[in-house]
N, C-alpha and C positions, 0 to 999 in steps of 0.2 A: 403532792398537789401544791401548786404555786398559789400563794395568797397575794391578791392585788390590793394595795392600799387604796382606801376610798379617797376621792378627791376632797380637799378641804372645802368646807362650806364657804360660799362667798358672802361677805358682809359689807356694810357701809359704816365704817367707824366715824364718829363725830366727836368734836371737842369744842366746848364752849357752853354758853348759857341757853339751855333748852327751856326757856320760859317766856312769858309775855314780855315783849320789848327786848328780848335777847337775840344774840347771833351766835352762830357756830360755824366752824370749818370742818370739812370732811374729805375723805378720799373715796372716789368712785371705784368700783371693781374694775380690774383690768379688762379691757375690751368693751367698756361702756360706750354705746353709740348715742344714747340720750339719757338725761336725768330729769325727773320732774318732782316737784313738791306740790302735793294736792292738785295734780294735773297741770301745773304751770311749769314751763321749761326753766331749768336751772343750768346756766353755762358751766362747763367743765374745762379747766385749763389743760394744757398738753400733758402735764404730769399727773393728771387725774384729780387735782385738788379743786375744791369748790367751796362756796359760801352760801349759807341760808340764814334767814332771820325770821322773827315772828313779831307781828304787830302788837301794839299795846293791848288790843282787844281780841287777840287770837284765841280761838277755841282750844279745848283741852287735848285734841288729837290732831295729828298730822301724819302724812305718809309720804315717804321718799320711795321712788321707783326708778331703778336703773334698768334700762333695756340694753342688753348686750348685742354685739354684732352677730352672734350666732343664734339669736332668737330667744335666748333665755331672759328671764327677768329676775332681779334681786330687789326685794322690798324690805323697808325698815319702818315699823310703826314708831312714832314719836309721841311721848307724853309731854305736852307743853305745860309747864308748871305755872299755876296762877300767881299773881302778885297782889299784895295788899297796897292799894294806892292811897295817897293822902287825900281823903275826901272831906270837904267842909260843907255842912248842911246849913243853908240859909233860909230862915223863915220869912221869905219875901218872894214874890213872883219874879220869874226871869223876864226881864224887859228886853224885847227884841230891838236890836239896833237897826234903825232905818237909814240906809245909805243914800246920800243925795246923788243925783245924776252926775254932778261935778266930781264927786268922789269916785264913782264907778268909771267915769271916763279916764281917770288916772289909774285906777286899780286893774282894769281889764288887761291893758298891755303889760303891766307888771306880772300878773299871774301867768300870762302867755310866755313871758321870758323865763319865769321859773320852771314852767312845764317843759319848755324847749331845752333848758339846761339839763333837766333831769333825764331827758330823752337821749342825751349824747352818750355815745359809747367811746371810751378812750382806752389807751394801752396801760393805764395805771395799775400798779400791783401793790398798792398800799394795804389792800385787804389782807395780805399775807402777814403783815407786821403786827407786833404788839403795840396797840395804840397808846399814846401819851396824852396828857391833858394839854389843851391849847393854851391854858392859863391856869396858874396856881392861885388859889384864893378861897374865900368862904363861899360855900354853896348857898345861894340865896333863893333858888327855885328848883324844885324836883320835877323830873319827867313824870308825866301821868297824873299829876295832882289835878283836882277838879272840884268845882263847886256844884252843889245840887240845890236848886231853888224850888222849894215846896214840891219836891219829887221830880222836878224837870232838870235834867243835867245840862250844865253849860259846857263849853268846849274845854277839853283838858289841855294841860300845858305840854307842848310837843317837844320840849328840849330840857336841857339843864342850864340854869343861870349861875354864873360865877361873878361875884361882886368884885369891883375893881375901880380904879381911877381912870378918868379920861386920859388916853395916851399910853396906858400900860400895854406892852406888846402882846400880841397874840401869835402863836406859832402853829404850824401845821401838825396835827396829831399823827399823821402818817403821810407817806408819799402820795402824790396825787396830781391831777391836772385841773387847773382852774376852769370851771365851766360857766361861771357867772361872776362878774365883778362890776357892781353897780357904779356907773359914772356919776350918778346923782342919787340922793337918798330916795328909797321907796317909801310909800306912804306909811306902812306899818313896820317894815323890817329896817328902815333907815338904810345906811350903807351896808349892803348885803353882799357877802362873798360866799360862793359855793365851790367846793372842791370834790371832784370825783376820785374815789379810791379804787375803782374797778369792780367788776362783777356785780354791778347794780348798786353798790354802796357809795353814798355820798354824804358829805358834811355841809351844813349851812351855818354861817356865823353872822349874827344879826347885831344891829345898832352900833356898828363900828364907827370910830371917829375918822379913820382913814383906812385905805386899802393899798397895800404895797406891791401887789402883783396884778397882772392883767390876764384876760381870758386867753386860754391856750398855753399859759405857762405851766411847766412841770415844776412842782414844788417838792422839797425833801422834808422828811420828818424833822421837826425842830426848827425849821426855817421861819423867820418872822414874816408873816403874811398881812398883818394889819395891826390895829390898835383898838382897845376898848373905847366905847363912846356911849352916847345916849341919843343917837339919831333915830328918827322914826317914832313909833309909839313906845316910849320908855319913860319911866318915872325917875330914872337916875342912871348913871353910868354902870354898865355891867356887860358881860358877854353872854349872849344866848347861843348855845351850841345845840343844834338839832341834827339828827341823823335819820336817813331813810335807806332801806334796802328795797329797791323797786317801789311798790306802793305802801310798804310796811314802815310805820314810824317806830323807831327803836330807841332804847335808852342808852345815851352815850356813857353813862356811869357803868353799865354792864360791859361795854366795849373797852373802856379805858381802865376799869378797875378803880379801887380806892385811891383817892388822891394822896400823894406822899406828903408827910408832915414836913413843915419847915417853911 
């Protein structure tokens, strides 16, 4: 009697930070026609590689589903590890900020430009790389930190701040395409530069003193793209580096790893 070896079970391997604010890359099973994370489409490259990430406030469970061309499905349950955020409790009420019509007249088109930039799809492949820090320096603000005012949460910090001096160069953390380069300072972000790394992943660099690239430029990892400043709403010169994957705000420190000493 001839024994027939059973076909190997299909899997969806992942590598990266499976946690709140984290990102991971993976390989879709051969023959995958579509991939979803919690019902939302995830693009898959020609070689089967893909990227997923989890918002700062992501729940504890997520599910990847690959639908194969032959009709089969392959699923992977993901446990999203919680994070301990730096929370400061303030014994005072949260005072809502009332924006003037003049401010809103300036702010609405800025928000529209940011949304339009994040909606752009480019051929960038930086998402495949090991990211580097755009600037070496003291971490002066952590992603996810938040103040609670008498039980009412304020907005959390959506990026990592790196202290520096005005004019210190900022480099591209990975290859990408410039999707926004503010020709004049935005009201809050100041000179704002945004770079798409592909697969829905993008970086935003705030408060720059200058921008050295223009929209549509392809930039390479390590290339100087601007300089630290204090433009917009900033109390002093520093780099604010924010990252998003689609609608999820993620922690650049988990993407770039610990900053090298020196």
